[in-house]
FIDRENNU-614376 format. One record per atom (N, C-alpha, C): residue in three letters; z, y, x. Coordinates in pm, whole numbers, padded with zeros to 5 digits, always signed. Each point is the difference from the previous one (the first is absolute). Example, Ala and Ser with C-alpha at 12.3 -4.5 7.8 and 13.67 -1.06 7.14 Angstrom:
BEGIN
Ala+00780-00569+01319Ala+00000+00119-00089Ala+00000+00120+00090Ser-00072+00105-00035Ser+00006+00119+00082Ser+00073+00109-00077
//
This chain:
BEGIN
Unk+01468+04386+00403Unk+00049-00137+00020Unk-00098-00099-00062Unk-00045-00097+00083Unk-00095-00099-00049Unk+00071-00101-00090Unk-00068-00030-00109Unk+00054-00100-00093Unk-00034-00140+00049Unk+00099-00086+00003Unk-00023-00139+00040Unk-00042-00080-00122Unk-00117-00063+00010Unk-00050-00082-00110Unk+00039-00145+00024Unk+00075-00056-00091Unk+00043-00139+00012Unk-00086-00085-00093Unk-00077-00090+00058Unk-00083-00087-00081Unk+00086-00103-00073Unk-00030-00028-00126Unk+00076-00103-00072Unk-00021-00135+00066Unk+00103-00082-00001Unk-00015-00132+00062Unk-00107-00083-00072Unk-00059-00093+00073Unk-00100-00086-00062Unk+00065-00085-00109Unk-00077-00027-00103Unk+00050-00086-00106Unk+00023-00142+00053Unk+00098-00066-00057Unk+00040-00135+00041Unk-00065-00102-00093Unk-00055-00107+00058Unk-00058-00108-00079Unk+00110-00098-00038Unk+00029-00014-00129Unk+00110-00086-00044Unk-00026-00148+00027Unk-00126-00038+00023Unk-00028-00139+00033Unk+00053-00038+00138Unk+00042+00099+00079Unk+00055-00028+00133Unk+00145-00047-00005Unk+00065+00005-00119Unk+00142-00032-00010Unk+00024-00132-00070Unk+00091-00083+00054Unk+00053-00111-00079Unk+00111+00058-00089Unk+00071-00085-00073Unk+00096+00052-00098Unk+00108+00086+00067Unk+00055-00048+00112Unk+00104+00076+00068Unk-00054+00135+00047Unk-00119+00000+00057Unk-00060+00123+00048Unk-00027+00097-00113Unk-00041-00053-00115Unk-00029+00086-00115Unk+00128+00062-00055Unk+00109-00077-00003Unk+00128+00055-00044Unk+00046+00111+00095Unk-00017-00022+00130Unk+00036+00104+00097Unk-00084+00126-00020Unk-00128-00019-00028Unk-00089+00115-00021Unk+00045+00082-00120Unk+00034-00068-00110Unk+00044+00074-00120Unk+00129+00075+00027Unk+00089-00059+00078Unk+00123+00070+00037Unk-00032+00125+00081Unk-00096-00011+00094Unk-00038+00113+00085Unk-00059+00117-00079Unk-00065-00030-00111Unk-00058+00109-00080Unk+00094+00045-00113Unk+00127-00045+00010Unk+00102+00048-00092Unk+00002-00070-00134Unk-00049-00122-00005Unk-00003-00076-00125Unk+00089-00123+00009Unk+00038-00054-00114Unk+00081-00121-00004Unk-00080-00118+00053Unk+00062-00085+00083Unk-00074-00112+00059Unk-00063-00093-00103Unk+00061-00015-00119Unk-00054-00094-00098Unk-00138+00041-00049Unk-00034+00127+00018Unk-00134+00045-00039Unk-00108-00076+00078Unk+00036-00046+00119Unk-00095-00075+00081Unk-00044-00126-00072Unk+00096-00070-00065Unk-00035-00122-00071Unk-00093+00028-00118Unk+00024+00113-00069Unk-00088+00037-00110Unk-00144+00018+00048Unk-00014+00077+00106Unk-00133+00031+00052Unk-00064-00125+00061Unk+00080-00080+00068Unk-00050-00123+00063Unk-00062-00093-00105Unk+00065-00010-00115Unk-00052-00086-00106Unk-00135+00052-00050Unk-00012+00131-00012Unk-00127+00058-00041Unk-00110-00032+00103Unk+00035+00010+00127Unk-00101-00019+00105Unk-00049-00144+00005Unk+00094-00097-00001Unk-00038-00138+00029Unk-00014-00089-00123Unk+00068+00033-00109Unk-00017-00078-00122Unk-00114+00057-00085Unk-00004+00132-00012Unk-00102+00065-00083Unk-00120+00048+00081Unk+00009-00010+00133Unk-00109+00041+00090Unk-00043+00143-00029Unk+00100+00086-00020Unk-00022+00141-00034Unk+00011+00087+00125Unk-00098+00088+00019Unk+00004+00090+00115Unk+00002+00147-00039Unk+00020+00025-00130Unk+00008+00138-00050Unk+00139+00024-00056Unk+00076+00090+00063Unk+00138+00026-00044Unk+00007+00048-00144Unk-00102+00069-00045Unk+00001+00054-00136Unk+00003-00110-00105Unk-00045-00120+00035Unk-00001-00110-00097Unk+00130-00080-00001Unk+00096+00037+00086Unk+00128-00072+00005Unk+00093+00058-00105Unk-00011-00050-00121Unk+00057+00066-00117Unk+00153-00001-00005Unk+00067-00093+00070Unk+00146+00000-00003Unk+00059+00079+00117Unk-00084+00070+00073Unk+00046+00088+00107Unk-00007+00144-00051Unk+00111+00076+00016Unk+00006+00137-00051Unk-00113+00088+00051Unk-00035+00101-00079Unk-00112+00088+00032Unk+00024+00074+00132Unk+00123+00046+00021Unk+00031+00074+00123Unk-00015-00089+00123Unk+00044-00126-00011Unk-00012-00092+00112Unk-00146-00035+00024Unk-00076-00016-00106Unk-00143-00029+00016Unk-00068+00113+00076Unk+00037+00123-00034Unk-00058+00117+00069Unk+00040+00001+00147Unk+00127-00032+00028Unk+00047-00004+00139Unk-00073-00107+00080Unk-00016-00119-00061Unk-00068-00109+00069Unk-00145+00036+00030Unk-00064+00064-00094Unk-00139+00042+00021Unk-00011+00097+00117Unk+00105+00078+00020Unk-00001+00101+00107Unk+00027-00061+00138Unk+00086-00102+00008Unk+00045-00047+00132Unk-00054-00136+00041Unk-00060-00076-00093Unk-00045-00134+00035Unk-00120-00042-00084Unk-00052-00116+00031Unk-00114-00055-00073Unk+00001-00151+00013Unk-00082-00066-00078Unk-00014-00145+00005Unk-00145-00025+00041Unk-00019-00035+00128Unk-00135-00006+00055Unk-00037-00137+00053Unk-00077-00074-00078Unk-00053-00130+00045Unk-00133+00022+00071Unk-00043-00095+00084Unk-00129+00013+00067Unk-00115+00012-00100Unk-00106+00069+00041Unk-00117+00017-00085Unk-00097-00116+00019Unk-00054-00048-00112Unk-00096-00111+00005Unk-00138+00052+00038Unk-00054-00050+00112Unk-00134+00036+00044Unk-00104-00101-00048Unk+00043-00125-00011Unk-00092-00107-00041Unk+00079-00108-00070Unk-00060-00058-00102Unk+00065-00103-00080Unk-00103-00112-00021Unk+00024-00116+00063Unk-00096-00111-00008Unk+00067-00121-00063Unk-00076-00074-00080Unk+00048-00126-00057Unk-00095-00112+00041Unk+00055-00107+00057Unk-00081-00114+00044Unk-00035-00089-00118Unk-00092-00092+00023Unk-00041-00091-00107Unk+00115-00090-00045Unk+00098-00024+00088Unk+00115-00085-00038Unk+00115+00081-00059Unk-00022+00130-00024Unk+00104+00084-00060Unk+00087+00073+00099Unk-00014-00030+00129Unk+00076+00071+00103Unk-00039+00148-00002Unk+00101+00085+00011Unk-00017+00145-00014Unk+00034+00066+00133Unk-00086+00087+00050Unk+00029+00071+00126Unk-00015+00150-00021Unk+00103+00073+00045Unk-00005+00146-00003Unk-00006+00055+00142Unk-00086+00098+00020Unk+00000+00080+00123Unk+00073+00129-00034Unk+00112+00024+00068Unk+00087+00113-00033Unk-00002+00102+00112Unk-00024+00124-00034Unk-00015+00106+00098Unk+00131+00045+00060Unk+00000+00019+00130Unk+00113+00056+00073Unk-00043+00136+00056Unk+00067+00050+00102Unk-00037+00128+00059Unk-00106-00020+00109Unk-00063+00109+00042Unk-00090+00003+00116Unk-00112-00103-00008Unk-00051-00025-00120Unk-00111-00093-00015Unk+00037-00146+00007Unk+00128-00033+00008Unk+00045-00139+00003Unk+00007-00057-00142Unk-00007-00131-00009Unk+00018-00068-00128Unk+00054-00140+00026Unk+00073-00052-00096Unk+00056-00135+00010Unk-00050-00083-00116Unk+00019-00131+00010Unk-00042-00090-00107Unk+00119-00076-00057Unk-00004-00017-00132Unk+00103-00074-00075Unk-00073-00098-00089Unk+00050-00124-00008Unk-00071-00105-00072Unk+00092-00066-00103Unk-00056-00023-00120Unk+00071-00071-00107Unk-00071-00132-00027Unk+00077-00111+00004Unk-00055-00134-00018Unk+00058-00061-00128Unk-00079-00006-00108Unk+00051-00059-00125Unk-00012-00152+00000Unk+00103-00066-00050Unk-00001-00145-00016Unk+00058-00031-00137Unk-00019-00122-00050Unk+00046-00032-00137Unk+00148+00028-00023Unk+00085-00026+00100Unk+00145+00015-00022Unk+00062+00119+00072Unk-00080+00075+00077Unk+00056+00115+00070Unk-00110+00095+00045Unk+00041+00121+00039Unk-00092+00098+00057Unk+00062+00056+00126Unk-00069-00014+00112Unk+00056+00038+00131Unk-00070+00126+00052Unk+00079+00097+00041Unk-00053+00122+00058Unk+00026-00001+00150Unk-00107+00014+00079Unk+00009+00003+00145Unk-00002+00145+00046Unk+00110+00043+00064Unk+00025+00142+00029Unk-00006+00026+00151Unk-00057+00114+00038Unk-00011+00040+00139Unk+00121+00082+00044Unk+00030-00004+00131Unk+00115+00073+00054Unk-00039+00101+00108Unk-00124-00010+00052Unk-00045+00092+00104Unk-00148+00031-00021Unk-00045+00111+00058Unk-00143+00028+00006Unk-00051-00067+00127Unk-00066-00116-00019Unk-00037-00082+00114Unk+00118-00085+00044Unk-00009-00049+00123Unk+00110-00082+00055Unk-00007+00006+00151Unk+00116+00008+00063Unk+00005+00013+00146Unk+00010-00134+00073Unk+00011-00110-00074Unk+00028-00128+00065Unk-00123-00070+00057Unk-00118+00034-00048Unk-00125-00049+00061Unk-00014-00151-00004Unk+00039-00065-00110Unk-00028-00143-00016Unk-00151-00018-00006Unk-00053-00095+00079Unk-00144-00006+00022Unk-00080-00047-00120Unk+00067-00063-00099Unk-00072-00058-00114Unk+00013+00084-00126Unk+00053+00122+00011Unk+00031+00082-00118Unk-00087+00125-00002Unk-00063+00025-00114Unk-00087+00117-00016Unk+00079+00130+00013Unk+00123+00001-00053Unk+00082+00122+00009Unk+00025+00037+00145Unk+00033-00100+00083Unk+00026+00027+00141Unk-00120+00058+00072Unk-00121-00042-00042Unk-00122+00050+00063Unk-00025+00147-00030Unk+00067+00053-00105Unk-00019+00141-00036Unk+00084+00093+00087Unk+00093-00056+00077Unk+00090+00084+00078Unk+00118+00044-00084Unk+00066+00107+00043Unk+00124+00044-00066Unk+00005+00152-00007Unk+00051+00051-00113Unk+00018+00144-00014Unk+00147+00038-00015Unk+00067-00051-00105Unk+00141+00035-00020Unk+00065-00094-00101Unk+00134+00011-00008Unk+00075-00069-00105Unk-00021+00070-00134Unk+00011-00077-00107Unk+00000+00057-00134Unk+00141+00045-00036Unk+00009+00105-00080Unk+00130+00045-00051Unk+00046-00095-00109Unk+00127+00010-00039Unk+00049-00079-00114Unk-00083+00028-00123Unk-00032+00127-00025Unk-00079+00037-00117Unk-00138-00065+00002Unk-00060-00009+00118Unk-00133-00060+00012Unk+00004-00152-00018Unk+00115-00061+00030Unk+00014-00145-00017Unk+00029-00032-00147Unk+00106+00057-00056Unk+00033-00029-00140Unk-00106+00059-00091Unk-00067+00105+00046Unk-00107+00060-00078Unk-00115-00096-00026Unk-00022-00095+00091Unk-00103-00103-00023Unk+00036-00086-00121Unk+00129-00035-00010Unk+00045-00080-00114Unk-00012+00083-00128Unk+00036+00128+00011Unk-00006+00091-00116Unk-00143+00012-00051Unk-00096+00021+00090Unk-00140+00014-00039Unk-00051-00128-00065Unk+00029-00114+00062Unk-00046-00127-00055Unk+00062-00027-00137Unk+00131+00026-00012Unk+00069-00021-00127Unk-00061+00087-00110Unk-00029+00125+00033Unk-00058+00094-00097Unk-00138-00049-00045Unk-00083-00042+00095Unk-00136-00039-00034Unk-00008-00136-00067Unk+00098-00086+00029Unk-00001-00134-00059Unk+00073-00006-00134Unk+00071+00107-00034Unk+00077+00000-00123Unk+00130-00078+00011Unk+00056-00002+00121Unk+00127-00070+00023Unk+00115+00074-00069Unk+00088-00075-00066Unk+00120+00057-00060Unk+00120-00077+00053Unk+00086+00068+00079Unk+00115-00065+00061Unk+00090-00062-00106Unk+00043-00123+00025Unk+00089-00078-00087Unk-00067-00041-00132Unk-00129+00031-00020Unk-00068-00041-00124Unk-00133-00067+00034Unk-00105+00079+00009Unk-00131-00055+00031Unk-00023+00007+00151Unk+00042-00104+00070Unk-00008+00001+00146Unk-00137-00049+00045Unk-00089+00091+00031Unk-00126-00038+00063Unk+00025-00028+00148Unk+00094+00077+00059Unk+00038-00021+00140Unk+00132-00076+00002Unk-00006-00129+00033Unk+00122-00081+00004Unk+00051-00018+00143Unk-00088+00018+00099Unk+00035-00020+00141Unk-00062+00111+00083Unk+00075+00046+00101Unk-00055+00095+00097Unk+00016-00061+00139Unk-00108+00003+00077Unk+00005-00052+00137Unk-00038+00113+00096Unk+00086+00024+00099Unk-00031+00097+00104Unk-00087-00071+00104Unk-00126-00022-00037Unk-00094-00075+00084Unk-00132+00075+00015Unk-00004+00127-00040Unk-00122+00078+00012Unk-00018+00052+00141Unk-00059+00118+00013Unk-00025+00058+00131Unk+00132+00034+00071Unk+00010-00038+00127Unk+00116+00038+00080Unk+00106-00108+00015Unk+00091+00023+00092Unk+00117-00084+00023Unk+00120+00067-00067Unk+00050-00057-00110Unk+00107+00067-00076Unk+00125+00033+00081Unk+00042-00091+00089Unk+00123+00024+00074Unk-00015+00113+00102Unk-00122+00036+00036Unk-00021+00113+00090Unk+00018+00133-00072Unk+00014-00006-00131Unk+00025+00118-00084Unk+00126-00029-00083Unk+00104-00039+00069Unk+00115-00066-00062Unk+00065+00082-00112Unk+00044+00122+00029Unk+00078+00077-00098Unk-00079+00028-00127Unk-00125+00043+00015Unk-00080+00032-00118Unk-00030-00124-00082Unk-00027-00111+00066Unk-00029-00125-00071Unk+00124-00049-00076Unk+00117+00006+00064Unk+00122-00047-00066Unk+00032+00087-00121Unk-00016+00133+00013Unk+00022+00087-00116Unk-00094-00036-00115Unk-00126-00022+00034Unk-00097-00036-00104Unk+00035-00133-00065Unk+00046-00097+00079Unk+00036-00129-00057Unk+00125+00011-00087Unk+00091+00091+00035Unk+00115+00024-00089Unk-00049+00047-00137Unk-00104+00084-00002Unk-00055+00047-00127Unk-00072-00112-00075Unk-00063-00090+00071Unk-00062-00115-00064Unk+00105-00088-00067Unk+00116-00013+00065Unk+00106-00089-00047Unk+00089+00063-00106Unk+00020+00132+00006Unk+00095+00070-00087Unk-00036-00016-00147Unk+00102-00024-00084Unk-00024-00013-00144Unk-00062+00126-00059Unk+00030+00115+00059Unk-00060+00124-00048Unk-00132+00030+00072Unk-00034-00086+00097Unk-00131+00007+00064Unk-00091-00101-00068Unk-00058-00090+00079Unk-00089-00099-00059Unk+00072-00130-00035Unk+00129-00011+00034Unk+00084-00108-00051Unk-00041-00141+00040Unk-00050-00018+00122Unk-00045-00132+00044Unk+00114-00076+00069Unk+00006-00130-00023Unk+00101-00085+00064Unk-00029-00012+00149Unk+00103-00037+00077Unk-00014-00012+00146Unk-00112-00094+00040Unk-00012-00111-00071Unk-00103-00099+00036Unk-00141+00049-00032Unk-00010+00110-00075Unk-00131+00052-00039Unk-00044+00121+00084Unk+00079+00037+00099Unk-00039+00104+00095Unk+00002-00063+00139Unk-00116-00006+00065Unk-00013-00070+00128Unk-00050+00094+00108Unk+00067-00004+00114Unk-00046+00074+00117Unk-00058-00098+00100Unk-00120+00029+00048Unk-00065-00083+00100Unk+00000+00071+00134Unk+00046-00069+00103Unk+00007+00060+00133Unk-00070-00088+00103Unk-00055+00067+00102Unk-00059-00073+00112Unk+00106-00049+00097Unk+00127+00042-00022Unk+00108-00055+00083Unk+00075+00101+00083Unk+00038+00113-00059Unk+00083+00098+00071Unk+00145-00045-00011Unk+00042-00081+00094Unk+00124-00077-00010Unk+00124+00083-00032Unk+00032+00108+00074Unk+00122+00074-00031Unk+00002+00057-00142Unk-00117+00037-00049Unk-00007+00060-00133Unk+00006-00105-00111Unk-00032-00125+00031Unk+00022-00107-00098Unk+00149-00012-00027Unk+00080+00003+00106Unk+00146-00004-00017Unk+00050+00120-00078Unk-00053+00118+00031Unk+00043+00122-00068Unk-00037-00004-00148Unk-00119-00054-00029Unk-00045-00008-00139Unk+00092-00086-00084Unk+00041-00114+00054Unk+00085-00092-00076Unk+00134+00063-00033Unk+00043+00096+00082Unk+00128+00066-00023Unk-00010+00114-00101Unk-00121+00051-00024Unk-00015+00121-00080Unk-00050-00022-00142Unk-00077-00106-00023Unk-00057-00018-00134Unk-00028-00148-00024Unk+00007-00039-00125Unk-00024-00139-00038Unk-00143-00013-00052Unk-00090-00046+00087Unk-00139-00025-00036Unk-00042-00131+00065Unk-00122-00043-00030Unk-00054-00121+00062Unk-00072+00036+00130Unk-00006-00098+00090Unk-00061+00023+00131Unk-00118-00095+00020Unk-00108+00057+00052Unk-00115-00079+00045Unk-00028+00036+00145Unk-00036-00098+00079Unk-00026+00022+00142Unk-00143-00041+00032Unk-00076+00093+00059Unk-00137-00030+00044Unk+00008-00078+00130Unk-00031-00127-00007Unk+00015-00087+00117Unk-00134-00026+00068Unk-00090-00072-00068Unk-00141-00017+00040Unk-00023-00086+00124Unk+00104-00032+00072Unk-00008-00096+00111Unk+00142-00045+00030Unk+00012-00128+00043Unk+00133-00057+00026Unk+00026-00021+00148Unk-00084+00060+00087Unk+00031+00002+00143Unk-00017+00142+00052Unk+00080+00036+00098Unk+00005+00139+00045Unk-00132+00049+00059Unk-00070-00085+00074Unk-00123+00043+00066Unk-00104+00046-00103Unk-00021-00083-00103Unk-00099+00034-00102Unk+00048+00115-00087Unk+00129-00002-00036Unk+00048+00107-00087Unk-00008+00136+00069Unk+00028+00004+00129Unk-00011+00127+00074Unk-00145+00048+00003Unk-00094-00094+00009Unk-00142+00036-00002Unk-00038+00060-00135Unk+00052-00058-00107Unk-00031+00047-00136Unk+00082+00122-00039Unk+00127+00001+00044Unk+00095+00102-00043Unk+00077+00051+00123Unk-00040+00111+00058Unk+00064+00049+00123Unk+00151+00019-00011Unk+00052+00018-00122Unk+00145+00019-00017Unk+00077-00122+00049Unk-00067-00117+00004Unk+00068-00121+00044Unk+00045+00007+00145Unk-00065+00086+00079Unk+00041+00015+00139Unk+00140+00061+00007Unk+00029+00090-00093Unk+00132+00065-00003Unk+00103-00086-00072Unk-00042-00062-00109Unk+00091-00084-00078Unk-00063-00138-00015Unk+00015-00088+00100Unk-00062-00133-00006Unk+00057-00086-00112Unk-00066-00112-00022Unk+00030-00085-00116Unk+00146-00042-00005Unk+00059-00035+00114Unk+00141-00044-00001Unk+00092+00109-00053Unk-00023+00125+00040Unk+00082+00112-00049Unk-00025+00024-00149Unk-00127-00012-00040Unk-00034+00020-00141Unk+00066-00106-00087Unk-00005-00126+00044Unk+00063-00108-00077Unk+00151+00018-00008Unk+00061+00045+00108Unk+00145+00024-00001Unk+00036+00106-00103Unk-00082+00106-00009Unk+00023+00104-00101Unk-00014-00057-00141Unk-00098-00088-00018Unk-00018-00063-00131Unk+00118-00090-00035Unk+00053-00070+00100Unk+00118-00084-00024Unk+00120+00085-00038Unk+00013+00118+00063Unk+00110+00091-00037Unk-00019+00051-00143Unk-00124+00028-00037Unk-00030+00046-00137Unk+00045-00105-00102Unk-00037-00125+00025Unk+00037-00109-00091Unk+00151-00019-00004Unk+00067+00016+00114Unk+00146-00015+00004Unk+00068+00107-00086Unk-00055+00121+00000Unk+00057+00108-00081Unk-00037-00014-00147Unk-00117-00059-00026Unk-00049-00012-00138Unk-00036-00146-00026Unk+00102-00086-00010Unk-00025-00145-00005Unk-00082-00047-00120Unk-00006+00080-00105Unk-00077-00043-00117Unk-00146+00046+00004Unk-00037+00065+00108Unk-00136+00051+00010Unk-00083-00087+00095Unk-00131+00020-00008Unk-00094-00069+00089Unk-00087+00106+00066Unk-00059-00035+00112Unk-00094+00088+00068Unk-00138-00063-00007Unk-00100+00080-00027Unk-00138-00047+00000Unk-00065+00036+00133Unk-00060-00099+00065Unk-00073+00024+00124Unk-00150+00002-00033Unk-00064+00112+00030Unk-00143+00015-00029Unk-00081-00047+00121Unk-00101-00080-00028Unk-00080-00061+00107Unk-00146+00009-00040Unk-00073+00093+00063Unk-00142+00019-00028Unk-00082-00098+00083Unk-00081-00080-00068Unk-00077-00105+00067Unk-00136+00054+00045Unk-00023-00004+00132Unk-00124+00048+00061Unk-00071-00114+00071Unk-00128-00011-00023Unk-00080-00113+00047Unk+00008-00016+00152Unk+00049-00119+00043Unk+00005-00032+00141Unk+00106+00074+00079Unk+00079+00083-00067Unk+00102+00081+00069Unk+00140-00058-00018Unk+00038-00022-00127Unk+00136-00046-00028Unk+00003-00104-00112Unk-00111-00069-00023Unk-00012-00089-00115Unk-00016-00148+00036Unk+00027-00035+00126Unk-00020-00137+00046Unk+00128-00083-00018Unk-00013-00136+00008Unk+00118-00086-00020Unk+00117+00034+00093Unk-00029+00038+00125Unk+00112+00034+00090Unk+00074+00125-00045Unk-00074+00092-00063Unk+00066+00120-00053Unk+00089-00035-00118Unk-00046-00093-00083Unk+00083-00045-00112Unk+00127-00067+00051Unk-00014-00082+00103Unk+00118-00068+00056Unk+00101+00100+00056Unk-00051+00103+00067Unk+00089+00104+00054Unk+00074+00073-00114Unk-00072+00026-00108Unk+00061+00070-00114Unk+00105-00088-00068Unk-00029-00128-00013Unk+00096-00093-00060Unk+00129-00002+00082Unk-00014-00009+00131Unk+00117-00003+00089Unk+00084+00127-00017Unk-00068+00112-00012Unk+00070+00127-00014Unk+00072+00008-00136Unk-00068-00046-00106Unk+00057+00011-00135Unk+00120-00093-00020Unk+00013-00102+00082Unk+00117-00089-00011Unk+00130+00074+00034Unk-00013+00114+00071Unk+00118+00081+00030Unk+00042+00086-00119Unk-00090+00011-00099Unk+00028+00079-00120Unk-00044-00082-00122Unk+00071-00108-00030Unk-00048-00097-00101Unk-00009+00056-00141Unk+00071+00109-00031Unk-00006+00054-00136Unk-00115+00099-00019Unk-00070+00031+00107Unk-00105+00101-00007Unk-00136-00062-00030Unk-00096+00085-00032Unk-00132-00050-00040Unk-00111+00069+00078Unk-00117-00063-00002Unk-00117+00053+00068Unk-00105+00037-00102Unk-00057+00119+00016Unk-00108+00046-00085Unk-00127+00003+00085Unk-00090-00093-00023Unk-00125-00005+00075Unk-00102+00095-00063Unk-00064+00081+00085Unk-00093+00102-00048Unk-00134-00020+00069Unk-00105-00038-00074Unk-00132-00007+00062Unk-00039+00140+00050Unk-00050+00008+00123Unk-00036+00129+00058Unk-00106+00070-00085Unk+00020+00131-00022Unk-00095+00081-00075Unk-00075+00092+00095Unk-00131-00022+00019Unk-00077+00077+00098Unk-00008+00148-00036Unk-00023+00083+00103Unk-00022+00143-00017Unk-00093+00046+00110Unk-00067+00113-00016Unk-00097+00045+00101Unk+00065+00016+00137Unk-00066-00056+00101Unk+00049+00013+00137Unk+00089-00111+00047Unk+00036-00095-00088Unk+00092-00105+00040Unk-00068-00105+00088Unk+00079-00060+00088Unk-00051-00109+00084Unk+00036-00137-00057Unk+00071-00002-00114Unk+00050-00126-00055Unk-00080-00043-00123Unk+00012-00129-00032Unk-00063-00056-00119Unk+00103-00078-00079Unk-00027-00016-00129Unk+00087-00081-00085Unk-00012-00147+00037Unk+00111-00070+00000Unk-00001-00144+00027Unk-00081-00074-00106Unk-00059-00112+00040Unk-00073-00084-00095Unk+00096-00056-00104Unk-00053-00022-00120Unk+00084-00049-00110Unk+00068-00131+00036Unk-00069-00089+00069Unk+00060-00128+00037Unk+00116+00019+00098Unk-00016+00095+00093Unk+00107+00025+00098Unk+00122+00063-00069Unk-00026+00088-00097Unk+00111+00060-00075Unk+00076-00108-00077Unk-00074-00088-00067Unk+00064-00108-00076Unk+00078-00094+00092Unk-00058-00034+00115Unk+00067-00089+00095Unk+00128+00064+00053Unk-00007+00130+00031Unk+00117+00071+00052Unk+00113+00000-00103Unk-00033+00032-00124Unk+00101+00002-00106Unk+00059-00139-00021Unk-00086-00103-00001Unk+00046-00137-00022Unk+00098-00045+00108Unk-00030+00035+00125Unk+00090-00036+00109Unk+00138+00062-00021Unk+00004+00126-00040Unk+00129+00067-00022Unk+00075-00064-00117Unk-00071-00023-00110Unk+00065-00059-00117Unk+00053-00140+00031Unk-00077-00079+00073Unk+00043-00137+00035Unk+00123+00002+00091Unk+00018+00109+00072Unk+00118+00013+00088Unk+00119+00061-00073Unk-00016+00025-00130Unk+00111+00054-00079Unk+00013+00151+00004Unk-00103+00069+00048Unk+00003+00147+00003Unk-00057+00053-00131Unk+00078+00076-00075Unk-00048+00060-00123Unk-00113+00097+00034Unk-00120-00029-00048Unk-00119+00073+00042Unk-00084+00038-00121Unk-00039+00128-00004Unk-00089+00048-00105Unk-00128+00050+00065Unk-00110-00009-00072Unk-00128+00054+00046Unk-00033+00121-00087Unk-00007+00116+00062Unk-00028+00122-00077Unk-00149+00003-00038Unk-00023+00015-00128Unk-00137+00013-00048Unk-00051+00139+00033Unk-00119+00009+00057Unk-00057+00130+00036Unk-00035+00078-00125Unk+00053+00120-00009Unk-00024+00086-00117Unk-00056+00134+00045Unk-00095+00052-00077Unk-00048+00136+00021Unk-00086+00020+00123Unk-00058-00109+00055Unk-00077+00021+00123Unk-00133+00070-00025Unk-00048+00001-00127Unk-00125+00071-00028Unk+00018+00151-00001Unk+00125+00048+00001Unk+00027+00144+00013Unk+00085+00028+00125Unk+00000-00095+00095Unk+00078+00013+00124Unk+00147+00027-00029Unk+00054-00074-00096Unk+00141+00015-00036Unk+00083-00122+00036Unk-00062-00095+00071Unk+00072-00122+00036Unk+00093+00025+00119Unk+00089-00096+00023Unk+00098+00012+00107Unk-00069+00025+00134Unk+00045+00103+00073Unk-00055+00032+00130Unk-00120+00092-00002Unk-00050+00034-00123Unk-00121+00080-00009Unk+00026+00149-00027Unk+00124+00038-00029Unk+00026+00138-00038Unk-00023+00094+00118Unk-00076+00106-00025Unk-00035+00091+00109Unk+00027+00146-00034Unk-00028+00043-00123Unk+00022+00140-00036Unk-00085+00093+00084Unk+00051+00121+00022Unk-00065+00099+00086Unk+00106+00054+00094Unk-00016-00028+00130Unk+00105+00032+00097Unk-00054+00095+00106Unk+00064+00117+00012Unk-00028+00088+00113Unk+00080-00055+00117Unk-00069-00077+00085Unk+00067-00082+00101Unk+00053+00085+00116Unk+00129-00010+00027Unk+00060+00069+00114Unk+00005-00088+00125Unk-00043-00124-00013Unk+00017-00096+00109Unk-00129-00027+00078Unk-00113+00047-00050Unk-00134-00024+00056Unk-00042-00147-00011Unk+00077-00080-00073Unk-00032-00142-00010Unk-00131-00021-00075Unk-00018+00073-00112Unk-00122-00018-00078Unk-00123+00040+00081Unk+00011+00106+00081Unk-00113+00042+00085Unk-00032-00105+00105Unk+00104-00061+00057Unk-00020-00104+00100Unk-00070-00122-00060Unk+00040-00035-00124Unk-00063-00115-00067Unk-00147+00028-00029Unk-00030+00122-00047Unk-00141+00036-00026Unk-00082-00006+00129Unk+00058+00044+00111Unk-00070-00003+00128Unk-00031-00144+00040Unk+00098-00089-00019Unk-00022-00140+00036Unk-00105-00064-00091Unk-00002+00041-00128Unk-00105-00049-00089Unk-00137+00044+00051Unk-00012+00127+00039Unk-00127+00052+00049Unk-00045-00072+00127Unk+00099-00040+00080Unk-00032-00070+00125Unk-00026-00148-00020Unk+00025-00047-00125Unk-00029-00138-00031Unk+00110-00098+00031Unk+00119+00052+00034Unk+00111-00092+00032Unk+00083-00036-00121Unk-00028+00065-00116Unk+00061-00039-00127Unk-00111-00017-00104Unk+00023-00090-00094Unk-00097-00017-00108Unk+00000+00123-00087Unk-00116+00033-00055Unk-00011+00117-00088Unk+00048-00033-00140Unk+00003-00125-00037Unk+00046-00036-00134Unk+00051-00143+00000
//
């Protein structure tokens, strides 16, 4: 009689669970659910990934945890610091892929920009990530693991020495296209036993996946940012193909529903200024008209950050100032984002990582560069 060999199940990464999931996991392995809170505090407050160092957890449980699970954050492949203090990590994924995570220090806060996908499938024409193509969604562990790695390297202490005061889901990828994993990760960012951040300090930025904006507002209390970049459908569709599926009127209606559900919150509309494309007085007038439908919301103007292969240029300083002045004079709350980390390609729109492209988009772009139909730099 042949003996059947049963392989032990793969170990589970505890970073994949929010608090509820972790309690369920402990129940499944025959332990009291409250043990999840003990271990969760070790993971996110003490940034501990070795069960043997969890001194208030019994020896038998530590041995069991070592056997069935692990705490696995992404591995750091590269760590760069810009002259302005901006910090960028290249974090290794599987199959030769890598993502980028950026930390932006300021006098009163420290913002961590987190990725949600390897590449991006939306193909916005002005974004370096989109030019890399798309490989896959990140797991919850790979998303919250970016915060864990940054916190560990920066010396962040939850509820005490907060080096990371804000997290923005504005890195590589469209967060709403990876909805479940992103929401779980944001629950861990918000949880008191996780990183303990207030709702206004966790922001998700979307290109405008309308049905999922509604779903997000029902599932978690976070801040919302919308990548707009044009206030008329023809231009926005040219810049952002998703606009063909969810045009501006539908996107604005979703934003109005968001505000109705969360009346004390505001939405930030991101608008990247590109020379001769969307930075003229008529574009400002179109944006003002649109913002009058959402008077409590604000506009974040972003000077375009060039990357290899782009066809766009940054708007002239005078045009940027004129555009902002027109909005402010019309009563639109408007901020101008200062470019940070561009000497290490860590500025907004520049994140690229290493993407094994499944879409052939990156190959098509290289071909067009070779043919001279796109600029090489």
